[in-house]
C-alpha positions as CSV (number, residue, x, y, z in Angstrom):
1,M,-0.4,0.2,-0.1
2,R,1.7,3.7,-1.3
3,L,-0.5,5.6,1.6
4,V,-0.6,8.7,-1.0
5,T,-3.5,10.7,-2.1
6,V,-4.2,10.8,-5.8
7,D,-6.0,13.4,-8.0
8,P,-7.2,11.2,-10.5
9,S,-8.0,14.0,-13.0
10,R,-4.4,15.4,-13.1
11,N,-2.7,12.6,-12.7
12,Y,-1.3,14.1,-9.5
13,E,-0.3,12.9,-5.9
14,I,0.8,14.0,-2.7
15,P,2.4,11.9,0.3
16,L,0.0,12.5,3.0
17,Y,-2.9,9.8,3.4
18,H,-5.7,9.6,6.1
19,A,-6.9,6.7,7.5
20,A,-10.4,7.0,9.1
21,N,-10.4,3.9,11.1
22,E,-7.0,3.3,12.4
23,L,-6.4,-0.3,13.8
24,I,-2.4,0.9,15.1
25,E,-0.9,-2.2,13.5
26,P,2.2,-2.5,12.1
27,D,2.7,-0.3,9.1
28,L,2.0,-1.9,5.9
29,A,4.7,0.4,4.3
30,E,7.4,-0.4,6.4
31,G,10.1,2.6,6.1
32,T,8.1,5.0,3.9
33,R,5.8,7.0,6.0
34,M,5.9,8.5,9.4
35,R,2.5,8.3,11.4
36,L,0.3,10.8,13.4
37,V,-2.4,8.9,15.1
38,F,-5.4,10.6,16.7
39,V,-6.6,8.5,19.7
40,E,-10.2,9.5,19.5
41,A,-12.1,7.2,22.5
42,G,-11.0,4.2,24.7
43,S,-7.7,3.2,26.0
44,G,-4.8,0.3,25.3
45,L,-1.6,-1.1,25.6
46,L,0.8,-0.6,23.0
47,E,4.0,-2.1,22.1
48,V,6.6,0.0,20.1
49,G,10.1,-1.7,19.8
50,E,11.3,-2.3,23.6
51,R,8.9,0.0,25.0
52,Q,5.1,-0.6,26.2
53,L,3.1,2.5,26.2
54,V,-0.4,3.1,27.8
55,L,-2.8,5.1,25.5
56,M,-5.6,6.9,27.0
57,A,-8.1,9.2,24.6
58,P,-8.0,12.1,23.8
59,A,-4.2,11.5,23.0
60,L,-1.3,12.1,19.8
61,L,0.8,9.4,19.0
62,C,3.9,10.2,16.7
63,L,5.6,7.6,15.1
64,S,8.9,7.5,12.8
65,E,8.6,5.4,9.9
66,T,10.6,2.5,11.6
67,E,8.3,2.6,14.6
68,L,6.2,-0.5,14.0
69,P,3.5,-0.6,16.6
70,R,1.8,-3.9,18.0
71,L,-1.8,-3.0,19.8
72,I,-1.5,-5.5,23.0
73,R,-5.0,-5.4,24.5
74,Q,-7.4,-2.5,24.1
75,T,-10.4,-1.1,25.7
76,N,-13.1,0.4,23.3
77,L,-10.6,2.2,21.4
78,R,-11.0,4.4,18.5
79,A,-8.4,6.0,16.4
80,Q,-7.7,7.8,12.9
81,A,-4.4,8.5,11.4
82,L,-2.2,10.5,8.9
83,Y,0.6,8.8,7.0
84,F,3.6,11.3,5.5
85,H,6.4,11.2,3.9
86,P,8.6,14.3,5.2
87,S,8.7,16.0,2.0
88,I,4.9,17.0,2.3
89,I,6.7,19.5,4.9
90,N,9.4,20.7,2.6
91,G,10.3,19.1,-0.7
92,S,14.1,19.1,0.2
93,F,13.0,16.4,3.0
94,D,13.8,12.6,3.2
95,F,14.3,10.1,5.8
96,E,17.7,10.4,6.0
97,N,18.6,14.2,6.3
98,V,15.9,14.9,8.4
99,R,18.0,12.8,11.1
100,C,21.2,14.7,10.7
101,D,22.8,16.7,13.9
102,D,24.2,19.3,11.4
103,M,22.5,21.1,8.5
104,P,23.0,19.2,5.3
105,A,24.8,21.1,2.5
106,G,22.3,22.7,0.4
107,W,19.8,23.7,3.0
108,N,18.5,27.1,3.7
109,V,17.2,28.8,6.9
110,S,13.7,28.3,6.0
111,D,14.6,24.3,5.6
112,S,16.1,24.5,8.6
113,Q,12.9,26.0,10.4
114,D,11.0,23.3,8.8
115,H,12.7,20.8,10.3
116,H,12.2,21.7,13.2
117,W,8.5,20.6,12.7
118,L,9.6,16.8,12.5
119,A,11.0,16.5,16.0
120,P,8.3,14.9,17.4
121,F,8.6,11.8,14.8
122,V,12.5,11.6,14.7
123,K,13.7,12.8,18.2
124,R,14.0,9.7,20.3
125,G,15.9,10.8,23.8
126,A,15.4,8.9,27.3
127,T,12.9,11.7,28.2
128,D,10.8,12.2,24.8
129,S,7.6,10.4,24.9
130,L,6.0,9.3,21.6
131,I,2.3,10.3,23.4
132,L,1.2,13.8,24.0
133,T,-2.2,14.0,25.8
134,L,-4.9,16.5,25.0
135,G,-7.2,18.7,27.0
136,P,-10.7,19.5,26.3
137,N,-10.0,22.7,24.0
138,T,-6.9,21.2,22.5
139,V,-8.6,18.0,21.3
140,A,-11.5,20.2,19.7
141,Q,-9.0,21.8,18.0
142,V,-7.2,18.6,16.9
143,A,-10.4,16.8,15.7
144,R,-11.2,20.0,13.5
145,L,-8.1,20.0,12.3
146,F,-8.2,16.0,11.5
147,G,-11.7,16.5,9.6
148,S,-10.4,19.3,7.4
149,V,-7.5,17.3,6.2
150,A,-9.8,14.2,5.8
151,Q,-11.9,16.5,3.6
152,G,-9.2,18.1,1.5
153,L,-7.7,15.2,0.8
154,T,-11.1,13.1,-0.4
155,R,-13.4,16.1,-1.6
156,Q,-10.5,17.7,-3.6
157,V,-13.0,20.8,-4.2
158,D,-10.8,22.8,-6.6
159,G,-7.1,22.7,-7.6
160,Y,-5.9,23.8,-4.2
161,W,-6.5,20.9,-2.2
162,P,-3.1,19.9,-1.8
163,C,-2.0,23.2,-0.4
164,R,-4.9,23.5,1.7
165,S,-4.8,20.0,2.8
166,R,-0.9,20.4,3.5
167,S,-2.0,24.1,5.5
168,Y,-4.2,21.8,7.7
169,F,-1.4,19.6,8.4
170,L,1.4,22.4,9.4
171,E,-1.4,23.1,11.9
172,L,-1.5,20.2,13.4
173,L,2.4,20.0,13.9
174,F,2.1,23.8,15.2
175,I,-0.1,22.3,17.9
176,I,2.0,19.4,18.7
177,D,4.9,22.0,18.9
178,R,3.5,24.1,21.7
179,L,2.2,20.4,23.6
180,R,5.5,19.4,23.7
181,M,7.1,22.5,25.3
182,E,4.0,22.7,27.7
183,T,2.9,19.4,28.6
184,E,4.6,17.5,31.9
185,P,5.9,13.9,31.5
186,A,3.1,11.6,31.0
187,C,2.6,8.0,32.8
188,S,2.4,6.6,29.3
189,E,5.2,4.1,29.1
190,L,5.7,0.8,31.6
191,P,9.2,-0.4,33.0
192,S,10.0,-3.8,31.3
193,G,9.4,-5.6,34.6
194,S,5.5,-5.0,34.4
195,R,4.8,-6.4,31.2
196,T,2.6,-9.5,32.7
197,V,-1.1,-9.7,31.7
198,D,-2.0,-8.9,35.2
199,I,-0.3,-5.7,35.3
200,E,-1.0,-4.5,32.1
201,E,-4.5,-5.0,32.7
202,L,-4.3,-3.1,36.2
203,V,-2.6,-0.4,34.6
204,L,-5.3,-0.1,32.0
205,Y,-7.9,-0.2,34.5
206,L,-6.2,2.8,36.2
207,H,-6.3,4.9,33.1
208,S,-9.7,4.3,32.6
209,H,-11.1,4.8,36.0
210,Y,-8.7,7.2,37.8
211,G,-11.7,9.6,38.0
212,E,-13.7,7.2,40.3
213,K,-13.0,6.4,43.9
214,I,-10.4,3.7,43.9
215,S,-8.8,1.9,46.9
216,L,-6.6,-1.3,47.5
217,D,-9.5,-3.6,48.6
218,Q,-11.7,-2.4,45.8
219,L,-8.7,-3.6,43.2
220,G,-8.4,-6.7,45.0
221,R,-11.7,-7.6,44.3
222,E,-11.8,-6.4,40.8
223,F,-8.8,-8.6,40.1
224,H,-9.7,-11.6,42.1
225,S,-6.8,-11.4,44.5
226,N,-6.3,-9.2,47.8
227,R,-4.8,-5.8,48.7
228,T,-1.7,-7.0,49.8
229,S,-1.0,-9.4,46.6
230,V,-2.1,-6.4,44.7
231,S,0.4,-4.2,45.9
232,A,3.0,-5.9,46.0
233,K,3.1,-7.3,42.6
234,F,2.4,-3.8,41.4
235,R,5.4,-2.0,43.2
236,Q,7.5,-5.1,42.2
237,A,6.6,-4.6,38.5
238,T,6.8,-0.7,38.2
239,G,8.9,0.2,41.4
240,Q,6.2,2.4,42.9
241,T,3.1,1.7,44.7
242,V,-0.4,1.6,42.9
243,M,-1.6,4.7,44.9
244,K,1.3,6.5,43.8
245,Y,1.0,5.7,40.3
246,L,-2.6,6.7,40.6
247,G,-2.2,10.0,42.2
248,H,0.5,11.1,39.5
249,L,-1.9,10.4,36.8
250,R,-4.5,12.3,38.1
251,L,-2.3,15.0,38.8
252,Q,-1.2,14.5,35.2
253,V,-4.7,15.1,33.9
254,A,-5.5,17.8,36.2
255,S,-2.5,19.8,35.3
256,L,-3.8,19.5,31.5
257,M,-7.3,20.7,32.4
258,L,-6.0,23.3,34.3
259,R,-3.5,24.5,31.3
260,D,-6.2,24.2,28.5
261,T,-10.0,25.2,30.1
262,E,-11.0,27.6,32.6
263,L,-13.1,25.3,34.6
264,P,-13.4,25.6,38.1
265,I,-10.9,24.1,40.3
266,G,-13.2,22.3,42.4
267,E,-14.8,20.3,39.3
268,I,-11.3,19.8,38.0
269,A,-10.3,18.0,41.7
270,L,-13.8,15.9,41.3
271,R,-13.6,14.8,37.9
272,T,-9.8,13.3,38.6
273,G,-10.8,11.5,41.6
274,F,-9.7,14.0,44.7
275,V,-12.6,14.1,47.3
276,D,-12.1,18.1,47.6
277,A,-10.5,20.8,46.0
278,T,-8.7,21.4,49.7
279,H,-7.1,17.9,49.3
280,F,-6.7,18.6,45.5
281,G,-4.7,21.9,46.4
282,R,-2.2,20.2,48.5
283,A,-1.5,17.1,46.6
284,F,-0.8,19.3,43.4
285,R,1.1,21.7,45.5
286,R,3.6,19.0,46.9
287,S,4.0,17.2,43.7
288,I,4.1,20.3,41.1
289,G,5.2,23.3,43.2
290,Y,2.3,25.6,42.8
291,L,-1.3,25.9,44.0
292,P,-3.5,25.1,41.0
293,S,-5.0,28.5,40.9
294,E,-1.2,29.6,40.7
295,Y,-0.4,27.2,38.1
296,R,-3.2,28.0,36.0
297,R,-2.3,32.0,36.3
298,R,1.0,30.8,34.7
299,F,0.5,28.1,32.0
300,C,-3.2,28.4,30.8
301,W,-2.7,29.4,27.1
302,M,-6.7,30.7,27.4
303,L,-5.7,33.7,30.1
304,Q,-2.5,34.4,28.3
305,H,-3.8,34.7,24.8
């Protein structure tokens, strides 16, 4: 499968392809396309090389042409994707030169600036995440832009459809760049020791039910065990307690809502599983270093713009 979009009337094609029902499987065109996946609903566990990742909607997954994902398990997962060659961003780009540390011969300043937009797909340091979580307002932007790209590629209403589709795609890359700069590291990667079926199911449960009241006793009943066994297995596999992992996950989602919405802080606290705003405020300050209101004033783009 070539993963291009063709204009049959002009015998013209561009290296950008929209998959409306993305199954997050190993790429049929290995080595020929990068992939931007929009996880719209559900959750799942994904294996990419040696890494095991937790997907929780809404999120974006950025994959290079050599990263072949395998979905291990999922709960009501729904996604769409854009497959692309680097040349859709800049005609000078190919898979080799976009990974050069120094500016290749023949590149100008504009080429160097355009190269920046590919960082989420080619930069893979120890702290670089393949997954970017989305807040309520950002997810609306992403959904609109994915829809606009899809319409541009399929309807081809006039001769400008390639440029128009590409412009929406570049807007998506702009949003991704902002998210990479602003987003706290996510609870998205599992240590290799946690790769057992029972721990995978437990992690997936936490990512699906973090907004509910959760206790070790309840988890024991849910997974047909007892609190001591659940706690010991989780700590041995991940290096941290269940409740510490859950607390960090809740704070991650809460910080996203504070940055991306103007919802009341009390509502955010309840939606992320905290008993009240006071408890939430203490936990947030202890972990993040700011009170929720201070964090919002400092980082909420809606207040800044």
